[in-house]
N, C-alpha and C positions, 0 to 999 in steps of 0.2 A: 685762480684757484676758486673751488667752490665750497661754501660751508652751508651744510644742512642741519637746521635746528628742528628737532621735535619737541614740541610743546611751546605754547604761546602765553604762558603765565608770566609772572613777574621775571623769572629767571631767563626764559628763552626770549622775550622781547628785548631785555636789558642786554643780552649778548650781542643781538643785531644791532642795536643803538650804539653800543660801545664801540663795534668796530667801526661804525662810520665815523664816530667821533675822533678815533685814532687815526683816521685817513684811510683805514683798509678799504681797497677797491674790490675785494672778493664778490663774486656771485654769491648772493645770500638767499637760500630758501626758507621759509618759515612755515612748518607743518602743524596743524593743530586740528583735533577731532571736532572741536566745538566751531558752531557756524557764527558765533558773535564776535564783534571787535574785541580784541584782549581787553580785558578790564582788571581793576584792582579788586582782590579778593576781600581785605579786611572789612569794608562797608557791609558785605553781606549779612554778617552776623550782627550789625549794629544798626547804622542809619537806614539801611535798605529795609530791613524787618520791621522798624518802626515807622516806616511810610515817610522818612524824612528825605530820602533820596530815590531816585529812579535807577533802573539797572544800566541805563546809558550815560548816568551823569559822572562815572568814575572811569573813563577809558585811560588805558595805560599810555597810548599815545593818540594824537588826533588821527581821523580817518585818512587825511592826507600825508601822514607822515611815511607811511609804507612806500607809496608810491615816490615821493620826493627823495627819499633816501635809496630807491631802487632796491627794494627788499620785496622779493617774489613771495606771496601769501598762497598757502594752500590751506585755507579754512575749510573745516567740514570734511577731511581728509584724515584717514587713520593710518599711521605706519603700521605695517603688518609684519615685515620681516627685513633684517639687515643682512647684506651677504658682504662680509668683511673681505672675503677674497677679491671680489670684483669692485667692492666700494660702492655699493649700490643700495638704495632704500626702496623698498616695493610697497605701494600704497594699495588700500582696499579697492580702489576703482581700476588696479591694473597698472597704473602708471609706475614708472621706475624712475628714480632721480639718483644721479650719480653725486658723489661727494669726494672731497680730497680730506676735510674735516668734517666730523660729525659731532654734534652736541645734543646729548640727551637731557631734556629738562621736562621730563615725564611726569615728575609730581608723585602722588599717592591716590590711592582709592580709600574710601572709609572702611574701617573695619567692621565686618559684619557681625550682628548679635545673633548667635546660633541657637535660637529658641523658637518654640512653637509661636507663631502669629506675628513672627517678624516680618512677614511678606504681605501682612494687610495693608489696606489703604488707611491713610493717617498716620503711617510711620515714616519718619523723614530722616534723612542724613543732611548734611550741608557741606558741599564742597564747591559746586558750581552754581552760576546764576540761574540755570533752570531749578537746581535745588532750592535756591532762596526764593524764586517765584512761587514754587509749590508750596513751600513752608509758609511765605506770607499770606498765600490764599487761604491755607488751612486756620492760620491764627486768627483770620477775621471771624470766623463762625464758632471756633472752638471756646469752651468755657474753662475746661481743665487739661492742664498741659503737664507731661511728665517728661523731665530731661534725664536720660540714662547717661550718666558721666559726668563727674564733677571737674573736669579740666576746663581750660579757657573758653572753648567754643561753646560747651554746654552752659557755662555760666553766662556768658555774653548773651545768649539766646534767652536764658531765663530773665536776665535784666530786661531785655526787649519784651519780652511777653508779659513780665509785670508792669511794665510802662504801658501796656495796653489794656491792663485791668484784669488779666487772666490768672486763674489760680495755678500756682506752679509749685510743682514737687520736683526735687532733684534727688536722684538715686545713685549712690556711689558706692561701690563694692570695696574701697580700701576705708581705712579708719577716720581719714581726713580728706578734705578737698585738696586739690593740685598736688597730689602726693608725689608725682613724678617731676614736677616741674617748679616748685615753689618750697620754701622753708616753712615749717609749721607755724611760726610768728605771723607771716604774710598771710597764710592760708586762713588763720584764725580772725585776721582782721576782715579778709573778704568774706568769711563766713558770717561774722557779726552784721555787717552791712547788708548782706541778702537778708538775714533774718529780720533786721529792722525793716526791710522793705516788703516783708510779708511772704518770702519764699520759704516753703517748708522743705526739710531735708530728711533723708533715709541714709545714713552712713553707715558703713560696713554691712551692706545688704545688697543682695543679688537680683536682678530681674529675671525669672525662671520661665515666664510665659506672658505673651500679650493676649489679652482676651477680646473676642469679638467674632463676629461671622464674616461679613465682607470688609468691615471697618473696624478699626482699634476701638474698643470701648473701656479698657481699663489693663491693669498690669498686676501680675502676681509676684510677690517677693518670696525670697527663699525661706522665710519665717512662716509663710502662709498667708500673710496679710495681703489685702487687695486695695488698690488705689485707682479710683475712676480716672480715665483719661480719653478724651476723644482725640487728642493728638499727642504722639509720642515722637521725641527727637532723640535720636541715638548718637552720641557724641563720645565714643570710646576709643578714640585715635584711629591713625590711618596705617595702611600697609604700602610700603612703596611700590611704585609700578616698575618692576624690574624685569617682566616678561620679555620685552624686546631686546634687552641686552643679554640676558641669560641664555635666550635661545640663539643668540648668535655666537655664544661661546665667551662672552666678556664676564670676568669675575663678578661675583655678586655675593653679598651676605645680608646684612640688615641694609639693604640698599645696593647701589652700585659702588664698588670699592674703587676709590680714586686716591691720588696723591695729593700734596699740598696745592698743586696746580689744577686740581680737580680732572687730572688725566687718569683714564681707566688703564686695565690691563693691556688694552690696545692702544698704542700711542696716537693713533689717530682719532679716538673717540674720547669725547669728555662726557662728564655728568655733573648736573648742578642742581641746586634747589634741593627741595625735600626727598629727592631720589637719591642724592649723593651721601655716601658714608665716607666721611673725611676726618682727618686729625685736625681739630679746631685751633690748636695752638700747641707750643712746644711743651712735651711731656704730658700730653693729653692722650686719651684714647680716641679710636676714630668713632664718630657717631653721626647721625643724622639731626641736623638743626631744622626745625621746620619755623621759619621765620621769613617775612619779606626782606628784612636787612641781609640776612645770611644769603638769601637768593641773589640779591643784587651784587653784593660783594664776590661770590663766586662767578657770576656772569662777567664781572669786569675783570676778573683775574683769568679766565679763559680767554676774553676777548685780546688782553694784553699777549698772552702766551702765542695766540694765533697771528697776532698783527705784528710780533717781534718787539713789543713795547718793553722798557725796563720793568723787572718785577715790583709787585705791589707789596707794600708793607702789610704785615698782618693786622686785622682789626679786631677790636674787641666785640665779641658777638652780643647782640642786644635785641630787646624783644618787647612789645607793649601790648596793653589791652585796657579797653575803656568798658566799665559797667556802671551804670548810674553816673553818680559825680566821682568815682573813683578812677584815677588815672594811674594804671601800673606800668610801670618800666623797671625793666632787669638788665643789668649789664654783666657780662663775665659768665664763667661756668663755675657752678657749685658742685661740690663733693659731700658725702653724707658726713664725713669727719671733720668738715670745716669748724672752726671756732666761730660763734655767731656773736655780734655786738648789735643791740638793738638800740635804736635812736627814736624814742618815743617823742612825739610832739604834743603840746598843750591838749587837754581833755576835750576843748571845744572845737578841736580839728580832727578830723578823720585823716590821719596821715601817720606814716612810720617808714622808717628805714631799717633794713636788716642788711649789715656788713658780714661778709663771709671773710674771715682770715684763715690763710694756710702758711704756716710758719712765720707768722707775724705780717705777712703781705695781704694786701686786699685784693682779692681774686674775684669776687662777685658782690653785686650791691643790688638789692631788690627795694624799690622805692614804691610808696602808695601816697599819692599827692605831695610828693615832695622832690620837684622837678631839679631844684639846684643841687640836691644831693646826688641825684642821678648823674648829672651834667659832671659834676666835680669827680664823683666816683669812677666814672667811666674814663676820664683822663688818669686818675691815680691808678687804675688798674693797668691801662697801658704802661704806665711808667714803671710798674713793678716795685712800688714803694712800701716800706713798713709803715704800719698805723700804730698809733698809741690806743689801745684798746679802752683805755680809761677816758681819755679826753673825748674820744669819738663817740662815746655813750651820750653826751651832751649835744642835743639838737641845736642849741644856740651857737655852738662852735661851727665854723665852716670845715667841711672835711679836708680842705686843703691845708688848714692850719693844724691837722692831727698827724701830719707826717712825722716820722722820728728821723732825726739826724743820724748821720752814719756812726758817730760816735757812740749814741745813745744804743744803737743795735748791737754795736760792738760790746 
């Protein structure tokens, strides 16, 4: 059997690795447009930007891994078309690769800022190692930096830039930071830490123009105000790379639509990682989860299906972000109507946990410098237990001691 994997990020490499771990002897071909050895993405917005790590210091696997595991690599090649009838993938150099099973791990591309000046030199996105190298080079000479977008990537870049002594302003169109991905209490704690580190914010404001002739020199906001900027980083989300799938007739929506096993509308084509739109848990809507942990879980799920291994148990989704001395970890999926329980820590600690309760059950936990809460909360989410909302407010109490007995629930 031949397995072709398009995309050599965390998800694509993990599929190939997991197949070999499961003893699968299929022919594996790994295709990726990038010419670099597959690498970890999280350090790009953190250690690498600050000069604490080099581009080659975080490979996903050693250079010898692919040869040792008999994984054929087509790095520097772009898949242009999939013919589902003949089960062939056409590459940009004219090569044709046949498959029995096809795995699409194509990820996403940065969402563009549709304004005048967005094409100027000095305007950056951050997705690939080449993006990171260009951004790091620009940060060395820039004094004034504007980040467009108050999500995790933008805030990680802001923290890195401030650690380098740059003047940093973050512009966010919503009324608060992290509006799509975190609760208000957590976002407020993150905002306070960034402000304490000297970052300026323009919330509920939109960038309408980037000023400059050949290079960025500043931005104009929707209230008419201007901010000087020699370097602008656009971090307003990503768009799933569905072109290869949609052109071949595979069902797509907000990503490639897949079932719980990451199988698309074509039974021989799977989609994983940032491009996959999948139901994350029982009773939840289908959505895309952009995290390394999700990519790895989905990759192992697909490898198990292809290799005929027993089904994997559902995993609680989780995510992390480091900014300054803040270690943010989130487990589970939040909903707007969740009941929130705040576990504040003593005033001399920058730490807090936010519990999300739904019908009394813990369904999501957000932690800032509260790793023990995260570990215990993730287990409680998996166990679908009910939590005492009063006892759990006390950060001195272990979360595992806040479970309600069945009699108390009744």
